[in-house]
N, C-alpha and C positions, 0 to 999 in steps of 0.2 A: 503493501501501502502506500503510495507517495504522501508524504509530508505536505501539507497546505502551500506549504513558501517552498519553493525551490532558490534560491539565490546564485549568481552565477559570478565566479569571481573572472572577470575580463581585463587582462594586463591594462591594452590600452587605456581603457579608460581610468584604471589606477595611475598609470602615469600622467595621464592625462591633468590627473586634482593632486599632483606628488603624494599619493600615499605606496603604500608599503605590503607588501599584499601578507607577509604576515602577519602583521599589524592589526589589516584588517579584517583576516582567517580567525584570528583570536579573539577580535571583537565581536564575529560573528558566532564564534566556539559561548562564550561567555553568556552572550542573549539566548543561545539553547535550539540554533539552526538545529537540522537533522539530517538534510539534504545539501550537499553543495558541488555546483558544476566550475570547475578550470577551463577557461577561454581563454587562449594566446594564437593569433592569428599568425601573426610577425615574425614570436621568435623560433628560435632553432631549436633542433630535440635536445639539445645539452642545455641549452636554458628553460626549456617545460617542464625536467627531468628533476634540476633546481629546485625549481618553486614547487613543484607538486612533492617532493622530498621537505621541503621547510610545512607545506599544506597539512602532509599528513602526519609530524613531529605533531602538530597541534589536533588533528582530529585522528585518533590509532586506531588501530586494527581494531573492530571488534566493540569501539566506542560506542557504536549507535547511532554517526554518523555516516551518511552512505557520501563518499566523493565517486564525479563523473570526471571524466575526460571528455575535452570536446574532440571533437575528429580524429581523432589518432588511437587506435583500439589499440596499435603494439605498443603505444609508450605507457595506455593505462594499464598493461598486465607490465611492467620494468617497472613503474609508481607503487604498483598494488593499489590503484583502483579500484573501486566496487564498479566501474559499469563506463559506458564509452556514450558519445551521444554525434550519431551522425546528422550532417546535412545532403541539398540532395543532388549537392556537388560530389560527396565524398564518397566511400565503398560504401557498397550498399549493406543494408542491416542484417541479413543471412552472410554478408562476406565480415561484416564485424562481428558476429554471433561466431563463424566458425575462430576466428583467434580470438576471444574473449572467452570462450567456453558457454557453457551451460549457466553458471552461476551466479556472473557476474550481468546488471542490468543492459540492454542496449535500447537506444531514444531514436528517433527519427525527427526531423522538424518535417511540418510540411506546411502548406500556403494554400492547397486548394480543395475542393471534396475528392477530385480524381487521387491527389497526392492521398489524402487520410484513407481510400477504401484502400489503394495499393498496398499502403504499411499496415495498412492492419491484419491483410493478409498474409504479414512476415511475422515470425518470431519477435518480433520486436515488443519490452516491457510496457512501452507506453510511448504516446505521440506527441509532439511538439506543435503547436497549430500558431501561425501571426503570421504577422504584425496583428495583433488586433487594437492598439492604437500608433499612431506616430511615433516613430523612435529613433536616437541619435544615433545606438550602439553600431549601428553597419553602416558601411559606407554606402553601400546601391543596395539597400533596404527592399523587400519584396514589397508588392502592394498590399494594402493593412486589406484586414479583414473586417475587421469591426463585431460589434457583438453578435450581431445577426448571423456571420460566416460564421463564429464561435458557435451559437446554439444550433447551426444546421449540422456545424463538423461533428456534432457530442450524438446525434442521430445518427449518424454513420458507423460508430466505433463501439464496443465496449468496454475497449481499453484504456486505463488512466489518461487522461488529455488535458496534457500541459500547456498553457495560454501564455507568451508573450509576446512582448511589445508595446513599451509605454506605459508599462503597469507601475501604478504608484498608490501611494495612500488613497488618495481623494479617490481612486477607480477601482479598486480590488476586489469590492463587494462586491459591484458590480460583474465584473468576472466571474466571483465566482458563482453566483447568482444563473449566469447567461451558460450554463455547464462545463464549469474546470473543473478537473479537479482540485491540480495545483497549479500554483502561480509564479511562473521563471521571474526574476527579477532584476535588475544588472542596477540603474544610475540609483534608486529610489533606495536602495538600501546604504550607499554611500555618499560621508557630509559629502556638502556641496553640490545633493542633488534637487530635489523638488523643492528644498524647504529655502536653498542658499545656504544654508549652511558648511562652515571652511570649518571648522573644529574639530580633530580627527576622533577628539576623544563621544564625540557625537556620534560615534558607528553603533555603538551598542544600542545606546539609546532609540535610536533611528529603527534599527531590527526586531528588538520587542516593542514599539509601537505599532508595528507593521505585526507581527505575531499576535497581539490585543485582537487588531480587528479584524486576521480573521480566525480566531478561535470559534 
């Protein structure tokens, strides 16, 4: 079962806000998150594994928090993460499954009804769908699908559905009400996000506020 909040540690955004991956992960851990994705679109494999090792120290194996590696099932194994998330331009869900095995999670990003239907046929453990709202976390984002699109996607699969894209404390309840099982959030879980707060020490409080809204 997916946790209602799915925080994503996006290295590009952390760098833009002068935030350290380990300090943010530690604040999220203190706030009580149960699921974290590591996303690094620009770094080398060595840089990714270095970051992953720091994250794994904060969230130890069998500590109750699932760690998911974005894009790279091979690095998910090397980092001893609990799963991998792949996009439409990455390896297929079944190829990812063949690499990470049966016990680790595989998630798949989708942006249309057709992609949801195809993902539902695979062995993936959950389906990501979005962007629900406009987002600045990707250079070339897919077209927004809106809450209506999310409701339609909900009717197409019984697999857990992770909504992503522009989700904040202001709109999170509406996304859950539209059928999402979990909310992937990037910008609004970091200082300097939706509320303009640039104090790094506010990170834990931000996440605690988000979790309270989803309870």
